C-alpha positions in Angstrom: -81.2 43.1 93.7 -84.0 45.7 93.4 -82.7 46.8 90.0 -82.8 43.2 88.7 -86.4 42.7 89.9 -87.4 45.9 88.2 -85.7 44.9 85.0 -87.4 41.5 85.0 -90.8 43.1 85.6 -90.3 45.4 82.6 -89.4 42.4 80.5 -92.4 40.4 81.7 -94.8 43.3 81.1 -93.4 44.0 77.7 -93.6 40.3 76.8 -97.2 40.1 78.0 -98.1 43.2 76.0 -96.4 41.8 72.9 -98.1 38.4 73.4 -101.5 40.1 73.8 -100.9 42.1 70.6 -99.9 38.9 68.7 -102.9 37.0 70.1 -105.3 39.8 69.1 -103.9 39.8 65.6 -104.4 36.0 65.3 -107.9 36.0 66.7 -110.8 35.7 64.3 -112.7 39.0 64.0 -115.0 40.5 61.4 -113.3 42.2 58.5 -115.0 45.5 59.3 -113.6 45.5 62.8 -110.1 44.5 61.7 -110.2 47.3 59.2 -111.1 49.7 62.0 -108.0 48.6 63.9 -105.9 49.1 60.8 -107.4 52.6 60.3 -106.5 53.4 63.9 -110.1 54.4 64.8 -110.1 51.6 67.4 -107.3 50.2 69.5 -106.6 46.7 71.1 -106.6 48.1 74.6 -110.3 49.2 74.2 -109.6 52.9 74.0 -110.7 55.0 71.0 -107.9 55.1 68.4 -106.2 58.3 67.4 -108.4 58.5 64.3 -111.7 57.7 66.1 -114.6 60.0 65.1 -118.2 60.7 65.9 -120.3 62.6 63.4 -123.1 64.9 64.7 -126.4 66.4 63.6 -128.0 69.6 64.9 -131.7 70.0 64.4 -134.0 73.0 64.0 -137.6 71.8 63.8 -140.9 73.5 63.3 -143.9 71.3 63.7 -147.6 71.2 64.3 -149.7 68.5 65.9 -153.5 68.3 65.5 -155.0 66.2 68.4 -158.3 65.6 66.6 -156.8 64.1 63.5 -153.5 63.0 65.1 -151.7 64.5 62.1 -148.2 65.6 62.8 -146.5 67.7 60.2 -143.2 69.6 60.2 -140.1 71.0 58.6 -136.6 70.4 59.9 -133.3 71.9 59.0 -130.3 69.7 59.9 -126.7 70.7 60.1 -124.7 67.5 59.6 -121.0 67.5 60.4 -118.8 64.9 58.9 -115.9 64.4 61.3 -114.7 61.2 59.5 -111.9 60.9 56.9 -114.5 59.6 54.4 -116.3 61.4 51.6 -120.0 60.9 51.9 -122.0 60.6 48.6 -125.3 59.7 50.2 -127.2 60.0 53.4 -129.6 57.7 55.3 -132.4 58.7 57.7 -134.6 56.8 60.2 -138.3 57.1 59.7 -139.3 55.3 62.8 -143.0 55.9 62.4 -142.9 53.7 59.4 -143.2 50.8 61.8 -147.0 51.5 61.4 -146.8 51.6 57.6 -149.0 49.1 55.7 -146.8 46.2 54.5 -143.7 46.9 56.6 -142.2 44.2 58.9 -142.9 44.4 62.6 -141.9 42.3 65.6 -145.5 42.0 66.7 -149.0 42.4 65.3 -150.9 45.7 65.7 -154.6 46.4 65.1 -155.8 47.7 61.8 -156.8 51.0 63.4 -153.2 51.9 63.7 -152.0 50.8 60.3 -151.1 54.0 58.3 -149.5 55.1 55.1 -146.3 55.8 57.1 -144.2 58.9 56.9 -144.9 61.1 53.8 -141.8 63.0 52.7 -143.0 66.2 51.0 -139.8 68.1 50.3 -136.0 67.6 50.5 -133.3 70.4 50.0 -129.6 69.8 50.3 -127.3 72.8 50.6 -129.9 74.9 48.9 -130.5 72.4 46.0 -134.0 70.9 45.7 -134.0 67.1 45.4 -137.2 65.7 43.8 -138.9 63.4 46.2 -140.1 61.0 43.5 -136.8 60.8 41.7 -134.2 57.9 41.6 -132.1 59.9 44.1 -134.7 59.1 46.9 -135.7 55.7 48.1 -137.4 54.3 51.2 -137.0 50.7 52.5 -138.3 49.4 55.8 -138.2 52.7 57.7 -134.9 53.8 56.1 -134.9 56.8 53.8 -131.9 57.0 51.4 -130.9 60.2 49.6 -128.3 60.3 46.9 -126.6 63.7 47.3 -126.2 66.2 44.5 -122.7 67.0 46.0 -120.4 65.2 48.3 -119.9 65.9 52.0 -116.1 66.0 52.3 -114.2 65.1 55.4 -114.2 67.7 58.2 -117.1 69.7 56.6 -120.8 70.3 57.3 -123.9 70.3 55.1 -127.5 71.6 55.6 -130.4 69.3 54.8 -134.0 70.4 54.9 -136.9 67.9 55.0 -140.6 68.5 55.2 -142.8 65.5 56.2 -146.1 64.4 57.8 -147.6 61.3 59.3 -150.6 60.2 61.4 -149.8 59.3 64.9 -151.1 55.9 66.2 -154.4 56.1 68.0 -154.2 53.2 70.4 -150.8 51.4 70.4 -148.5 52.4 73.2 -145.2 51.1 71.7 -142.7 53.3 73.6 -145.1 56.1 72.9 -148.8 56.4 72.0 -152.3 57.9 72.6 -153.8 57.6 76.1 -157.4 58.4 77.0 -158.0 59.8 73.5 -156.4 63.3 74.2 -153.1 62.6 75.9 -150.2 62.0 73.6 -146.7 60.8 74.4 -144.8 61.4 71.1 -141.3 60.0 70.4 -139.3 59.0 67.3 -141.4 61.5 65.3 -139.0 63.3 63.0 -136.7 62.1 60.2 -133.4 61.4 62.0 -130.0 61.0 60.4 -128.7 57.4 60.9 -125.2 56.9 62.4 -122.2 56.8 60.1 -119.4 55.0 62.1 -116.0 53.5 61.6 -117.2 49.9 61.5 -120.0 49.6 58.9 -120.3 53.2 57.6 -124.0 54.1 57.4 -126.2 52.0 59.7 -129.2 51.0 57.6 -131.0 48.5 59.7 -134.8 49.2 59.5 -136.8 49.6 62.7 -139.2 46.7 63.4 -139.9 47.4 67.1 -137.7 45.5 69.4 -134.3 47.1 68.6 -132.8 49.7 70.9 -131.7 52.9 69.2 -128.3 53.9 67.9 -128.0 57.7 67.4 -125.6 60.5 66.9 -125.5 63.4 69.4 -126.5 67.0 68.6 -128.4 70.1 69.7 -132.2 70.6 69.3 -134.1 73.8 68.7 -137.8 72.9 68.4 -141.1 74.8 68.1 -144.4 72.9 68.1 -147.8 74.4 67.4 -150.8 72.8 69.3 -154.3 74.0 70.2 -154.5 76.7 72.7 -156.1 74.6 75.5 -153.2 72.0 75.3 -149.9 72.0 77.2 -146.7 70.5 76.0 -143.8 69.3 78.1 -140.6 68.0 76.4 -136.9 67.5 76.3 -135.0 70.7 76.9 -135.4 74.3 78.0 -138.8 75.9 77.6 -138.1 79.2 75.8 -141.4 81.2 76.1 -143.1 80.8 79.4 -144.1 84.4 79.6 -145.9 84.3 76.3 -147.8 81.1 77.2 -148.9 81.4 80.9 -150.9 84.0 82.8 -149.2 86.0 85.5 -150.3 83.9 88.4 -148.6 80.8 87.0 -145.5 82.7 85.9 -145.0 83.7 89.5 -145.3 80.1 90.6 -142.7 79.1 88.1 -140.4 81.8 89.4 -141.0 80.7 93.0 -140.2 77.1 92.2 -136.7 78.1 91.0 -135.8 79.3 94.5 -136.8 76.4 96.7 -136.0 72.7 97.3 -139.7 72.1 98.1 -142.1 71.2 95.3 -144.2 74.1 94.2 -147.6 73.1 92.8 -147.7 75.2 89.7 -150.8 73.6 88.2 -153.2 71.7 90.5 -156.5 70.0 89.8 -158.3 73.1 91.1 -156.4 75.3 88.7 -157.6 73.1 85.9 -161.2 73.9 86.7 -160.5 77.7 86.6 -159.5 77.7 83.0 -157.1 80.7 83.4 -153.8 78.9 83.1 -152.8 79.7 79.5 -153.2 83.1 77.8 -156.2 82.9 75.4 -155.3 81.8 71.9 -156.8 79.4 69.3 -153.3 78.0 68.8 -150.1 78.3 70.7 -146.5 77.8 69.6 -144.3 76.2 72.2 -140.5 76.5 71.9 -137.9 74.3 73.5 -134.2 74.2 73.1 -131.7 71.5 74.2 -128.1 72.5 74.3 -125.8 70.4 76.5 -122.5 70.6 74.6 -124.2 68.6 71.8 -124.7 65.4 73.8 -128.4 64.9 73.4 -129.4 61.9 71.2 -133.1 62.8 70.6 -136.2 65.0 71.3 -139.6 63.8 72.5 -142.6 65.5 74.0 -146.0 65.0 75.6 -149.1 66.9 74.6 -152.2 67.0 76.8 -154.9 69.3 78.1 -155.1 68.1 81.7 -151.5 68.0 82.9 -150.8 68.7 86.6 -147.4 70.3 87.3 -145.2 70.6 90.3 -141.5 71.8 90.2 -138.6 72.8 92.3 -135.2 74.3 91.6 -133.8 70.9 90.7 -136.4 70.1 88.1 -136.9 73.5 86.6 -133.8 75.7 86.3 -133.4 79.2 85.2 -131.2 79.8 82.2 -130.2 83.4 81.1 -133.6 84.8 81.8 -137.0 83.7 83.2 -138.2 82.9 79.7 -136.0 79.8 79.8 -136.9 76.9 82.1 -135.7 73.4 82.1 -138.2 70.5 82.4 -136.6 67.1 83.1 -138.6 64.5 81.1 -138.0 60.8 80.5 -140.4 58.5 78.8 
């Protein structure tokens, strides 16, 4: 009797599974999604298909921010890895700061003071080959930069892309970021970022108009930012150069905070008055690195002269040496 019940259960389960498969095949779905099932990058049970892929981009960025002019300029070298089975003949990049560009579409009005010329692309190099910025190989439409490549990116290979750029950061508008009290800056979406190439639509080329959430590949970030010597910067990732930035008193406080659950007040309001927090320099170069098995979607930072800081071992963690500390930041 038990064997008969078990046999019937197997038949019913198989029948339900077959019926589900037939039903899914008959349901209306977009042709792009149906093609993904056919290519076995997706599966009807909701799990990734055996051919599913995620491409990735690793960033090395050197930038400088001038608080007086709000000009942010930089050069980034991206290592793009094509894990798909497709040959890529062009690349697309998000220029999110073009939401402030004169003439671009936006989901809300902004004041004239924050209208800018958008992101200026100064230089592009692909695998060592210079691409002329003003050539037909480069175009920019509604915050999406398109580059026709001088050579293809074949499946399961990587390519290096270098871009130099600059833009003026908005002076008043706090749209997910912005300027506060004239000299405090919360800076996000600030570097040319490779758009996602996926198994449904290929390159995602929807321009940013403000309300959309973000769709990003994952990767690692190695970032150095130069700011005036009286400013401090806190950001995504692991601070690389504490000992070259702070004076001995504050280095000891950082060190103490790594050994306790209690919050250690590293920089207080009284410390701010003393003026001895940072080592004296007209400009300082602050370096951060974010390496978490390549699962970080972006990099943002705050730049301000009056930050107060408190840490414990859960918010600031030692890496291989004391020169590396982790600051948890979300904004």
